[in-house]
N, C-alpha and C positions, 0 to 999 in steps of 0.2 A: 434737614437743614433750611430748607427754603420754606417750609410750613413754619419753622421757628422765627423766622425772619418775617415773614406774613404776619404772624401773630403779634410779634412785636411792634410792627408798624400799626397795625389796627389799633392796639393798645395806646400808643402814641397819638393817634388821630383822635381816638374817643376822648383821651385826656385833654387834647387842645379843644374840642368841640365844647366840653363841660366846663372847663376852666373860663371860657370867654361868655358864658352865658351870663345874662345879667339877673339878678335876684334881688327881690324885695323882701325886706324883712319887715315883719309886723307882729307885736306881741310875743316876741320870741320865737316865731316860726319864718321860714325862709319860703317864698313861692316864686315862680319863674315869672318873667315879665309878660309872657304869652298869657297866663293864667289871670293877672292883673287886668291886662288888656281884654279878655273875655269878660271878667267880672264887669268894667265899665261900660261894656258893650251892652249887658244884660241890662244896667240899671238905666241906660239911656233908652233901650227899646221899652222899657216900663214907662218911662216918660213921654215916649211918643204915642204910646196907648191909653193914657189921660191918667194912668195910675198915679199912685202918690209916690214920689221918688222915695228909693231908698236913702238917697243922700240927705233928705231932709227929715224923715221921720223914723230912720234906722231899723228899718222892717228886716231884720235878719232871718225870721221866719221863712218869709216867701222867698228870699233869696236862697237859703240855705236848700229849699225844698225844691229849687228851680231845676229841672233835668238837665240844662245845659250849664251849669254850674261847674267849672273844672274840678275834677276828683281831689287835687291836691289843696284846694281849699276847705274841704269837709272838715279835718281836724280844727280849724279855725272856728269853724261853725259850732263845735261841741265846747267849745272854752266860754269862760265867763268874760262878758264884756263883748261878744261876737260882733253885737251889732255896732259898737264904736269901732272896732279893728275894720269891719267891712266897708263903713263909711268914709273911713281913712284911706284904704286900699282904692276905694270908688274915685277919690279925688287927687291919687297921686299924678302929677304931673308927666306923662309919658313920655314925652318929647324932650323934657329935662332928663329924666331916667335914662332914656336912651344915649344920652352923653355922658351920664353919671356924674351930674351935678347936684343931686338930691341926696340927702344923707341917707335914706332908708334904702336906695339902691346900691347893690355891690357886685362885683364881678365883673367889671371892665376891664 
């Protein structure tokens, strides 16, 4: 009886955690806000190194090959128009997304 109650409690907690997670939708796919933040950090770090900004030249190849790119973004890399999608994700206003005032952000 105690194990059943503990299992149910864990499932309710897990459901609560996942239902509160903010998701960013792009091109029919949904990504966690953390993955989008990491993508933005990667684009900013390439700016700091003097490389061309993926925001400006839409170089999806270099971003998709980057070892620090979150795994959940890889399906986007395989789609047509990946460059444009990555550019749009790279400019998502994270502060606005965190309060769910941005149309692409859901799950608040």
